[in-house]
C-alpha positions in Angstrom: 0.0 0.0 0.0 1.3 3.5 -0.9 1.3 6.3 1.5 -1.4 8.9 1.6 -0.2 12.0 -0.3 -1.7 14.2 2.4 -4.3 17.0 2.5 -2.6 19.1 -0.2 -2.1 16.2 -2.6 -5.0 17.0 -5.0 -4.2 20.8 -5.4 -0.5 20.3 -6.5 -1.0 17.1 -8.3 -2.6 19.0 -11.0 0.6 20.9 -11.5 2.4 17.7 -12.5 -0.4 16.9 -15.1 0.4 20.3 -16.8 3.9 18.8 -17.5 6.0 21.6 -16.2 8.9 20.3 -13.8 9.0 20.6 -10.1 12.2 21.9 -8.6 13.9 21.6 -5.2 16.4 24.1 -3.6 17.8 24.0 -0.2 20.5 25.5 2.2 21.5 28.7 0.8 22.1 30.1 4.2 21.7 33.7 2.9 23.4 36.1 5.2 26.1 34.0 6.7 29.2 34.7 4.7 31.2 37.6 3.6 29.7 40.5 1.6 31.4 39.4 -1.7 30.4 35.8 -1.3 26.8 36.7 -0.3 26.5 39.0 -3.3 27.4 36.2 -5.7 25.2 33.7 -4.0 22.1 36.0 -4.0 22.7 37.2 -7.6 22.9 33.6 -8.9 19.8 32.6 -6.8 17.8 35.5 -8.1 18.9 34.5 -11.6 17.7 30.9 -11.1 14.3 32.1 -9.9 14.0 34.4 -12.9 15.1 31.4 -15.1 12.2 29.3 -13.6 9.5 31.8 -14.6 7.2 30.0 -17.0 9.3 26.8 -16.7 8.3 25.4 -13.2 4.9 24.3 -11.9 6.2 24.3 -8.4 9.4 25.2 -6.5 10.2 23.7 -3.1 12.4 25.8 -0.8 13.6 22.9 1.3 14.8 24.7 4.5 17.7 27.0 5.5 17.4 29.3 2.5 18.2 31.9 5.0 20.8 31.6 7.7 18.4 33.4 10.0 14.8 34.6 9.6 12.5 35.7 12.4 9.2 37.6 12.2 9.2 40.2 15.0 6.0 41.7 16.3 7.1 45.0 14.8 7.9 45.2 11.1 11.7 45.3 10.6 13.7 46.1 7.5 13.5 43.2 5.0 17.0 41.4 4.4 17.7 39.9 1.0 15.1 42.2 -1.0 16.3 40.9 -4.4 15.5 37.3 -3.5 12.3 38.3 -1.9 11.3 40.1 -5.1 12.3 37.2 -7.3 10.2 34.7 -5.2 7.3 37.3 -5.4 7.6 37.4 -9.2 7.8 33.6 -9.5 4.6 33.1 -7.4 2.8 36.0 -9.2 3.6 34.2 -12.5 1.6 31.1 -11.5 4.4 29.0 -10.1 3.5 27.7 -6.7 6.2 28.2 -4.1 6.4 26.1 -1.0 8.8 27.1 1.9 9.7 24.5 4.3 11.3 25.9 7.5 14.7 24.6 8.2 16.7 24.8 11.6 17.9 28.3 10.7 14.7 29.8 9.2 11.9 27.9 10.8 10.3 31.0 12.1 9.1 32.4 8.7 5.4 32.8 8.7 2.6 35.0 7.6 4.8 38.1 6.8 7.0 35.9 4.6 3.9 34.6 2.8 2.7 38.1 2.3 6.0 39.3 0.8 6.6 36.3 -1.4 3.4 34.7 -2.3 4.8 31.4 -1.0 3.1 28.9 1.3 5.1 28.2 4.5 5.2 24.7 6.1 6.6 24.1 9.5 6.0 20.2 9.1 7.1 17.8 6.4 4.9 18.0 3.1 3.5 15.0 1.4 2.1 15.2 -2.1 1.9 13.5 -5.5 3.7 14.9 -8.5 3.7 13.0 -11.9 2.1 10.0 -10.2 5.0 9.8 -7.7 4.0 10.1 -4.0 6.5 12.4 -2.5 7.7 13.1 1.0 9.6 16.5 1.5 11.2 17.8 4.6 14.4 19.8 5.7 15.4 16.9 7.7 17.0 18.2 10.9 16.0 16.1 13.9 14.2 13.5 11.8 16.8 10.5 11.8 17.2 8.3 14.7 19.4 9.6 17.6 20.6 13.0 18.2 18.3 13.4 21.2 20.0 16.5 22.6 19.4 18.5 19.3 15.8 17.1 19.3 15.2 18.4 22.8 16.7 21.8 21.8 14.5 22.0 18.7 11.4 21.4 20.9 12.4 24.2 23.2 13.3 26.9 20.6 10.3 26.2 18.4 7.9 26.5 21.4 5.5 29.4 21.6 7.0 30.8 24.9 10.5 30.8 23.2 9.2 32.4 20.1 7.3 35.1 22.2 10.4 35.6 24.3 12.8 36.1 21.4 10.4 38.5 19.8 11.0 40.9 22.7 14.6 41.1 21.9 15.8 44.0 19.6 16.1 42.7 16.0 19.8 43.7 15.8 20.6 41.8 19.1 18.6 38.9 17.7 20.6 38.7 14.6 23.8 38.7 16.5 22.7 35.8 18.7 21.6 33.9 15.5 25.0 34.5 13.9 26.8 33.2 17.1 24.5 30.2 17.2 25.1 29.6 13.4 28.8 29.4 14.0 28.3 26.6 16.5 26.8 24.4 13.6 29.4 25.1 11.0 29.3 22.5 8.2 32.5 20.4 8.2 33.5 17.3 6.4 33.5 15.4 9.6 29.9 16.5 10.4 28.8 15.5 6.9 30.5 12.1 7.2 28.5 11.4 10.5 25.1 12.8 9.1 24.9 11.1 6.0 24.4 7.4 7.2 21.5 8.4 9.5 19.8 10.7 6.9 20.2 7.9 4.4 18.5 5.3 6.6 15.7 7.9 7.4 15.0 8.4 3.7 15.0 4.6 3.1 12.5 4.1 6.0 10.2 6.7 4.2 10.4 4.8 1.0 9.6 1.7 2.9 6.4 3.3 4.1 5.2 3.5 0.5 6.5 6.8 -0.8 7.9 6.9 -4.4 10.3 9.7 -3.7 11.6 11.0 -0.3 13.5 14.4 -0.3 15.4 16.1 2.4 17.9 19.0 2.6 20.0 19.8 5.6 23.1 17.7 4.8 24.8 20.0 2.2 25.8 17.2 -0.1 23.7 16.3 -3.2 22.8 12.6 -3.2 20.3 10.6 -5.2 19.9 6.8 -5.3 17.3 4.0 -5.8 16.1 2.0 -2.8 13.7 -0.7 -3.7 11.1 0.9 -6.1 11.6 4.3 -4.6 14.1 7.2 -5.0 15.9 8.9 -2.1 17.1 12.4 -2.6 19.2 14.8 -0.6 19.0 18.2 -2.4 22.5 19.4 -1.7 23.2 23.0 -1.0 23.0 26.3 -2.9 25.5 27.7 -0.4 28.6 26.1 -2.0 27.5 23.9 -4.8 24.5 25.5 -6.4 22.6 22.3 -6.3 19.0 21.8 -7.7 16.9 18.8 -8.1 14.3 18.5 -10.8 11.3 16.2 -11.0 9.5 15.6 -14.3 7.4 12.9 -15.9 10.7 11.1 -16.7 11.7 11.0 -13.0 14.1 12.8 -10.7 17.6 14.1 -11.7 20.3 16.2 -9.9 21.3 19.5 -11.5 23.6 22.4 -10.6 23.4 26.0 -11.7 26.7 26.5 -13.7 27.5 29.6 -15.8 24.0 30.9 -15.8 22.2 27.6 -16.6 20.9 24.4 -15.1 23.1 21.5 -16.1 22.7 17.9 -15.3 25.4 16.4 -13.0 26.2 12.8 -12.0 24.0 11.2 -9.4 25.9 10.3 -6.3 24.8 7.6 -3.9 25.9 7.4 -0.3 28.8 4.9 0.4 27.7 1.6 1.8 
């Protein structure tokens, strides 16, 4: 028996019927690096979003697009206005945009939706595209183990914690977030330890009956077959400009190279 595509399944499944691809982007971490690196990262992301105008039925932003996003009770200046404008233009063109909060930008909400036209999801999304029942999540805290992080995640996403953080001046909040981000710096060792548990998690979702299971978070693009299903780690925009495309033909890994989407070899995790 295949998994239930969830309450949003019917609405977005129609996009697959139209024949236009579905795209997945994750882990840009906008705002964490030097001004020069950030300028290039945002310029190229804006160019990709413009490229997808008229080409995509649906774009998934699979978490940590922003290194920090928090919606304060009082309006604050918008960071990354070019990216926000590009997302708004994409949504206005008729492409559906789904934003899944990651461990750095989970706190996006109604204000982000108003600015971009995207739909914000704070839990995993299940849907059907091109007849493929699909599970999508950022992925942090979902694999087995890492109980200390799961406890922290429950605390910082609680209503009292969010309300308390909202009382902090925005500039101070950003400094705290920048400091916290440094504690979770992506290293080769952390990748090496994260990939096996994330791979096992994806394969467990496929065993539940999904045809495709997609996560971000790990910052390394991976795609492999497991039984009759396809497991996908999107990779990152931060360093590798990784993109995943889903069409009637299936799922393939891409990268934004020299102003164009180019197919790259599919890489499976090491046994």
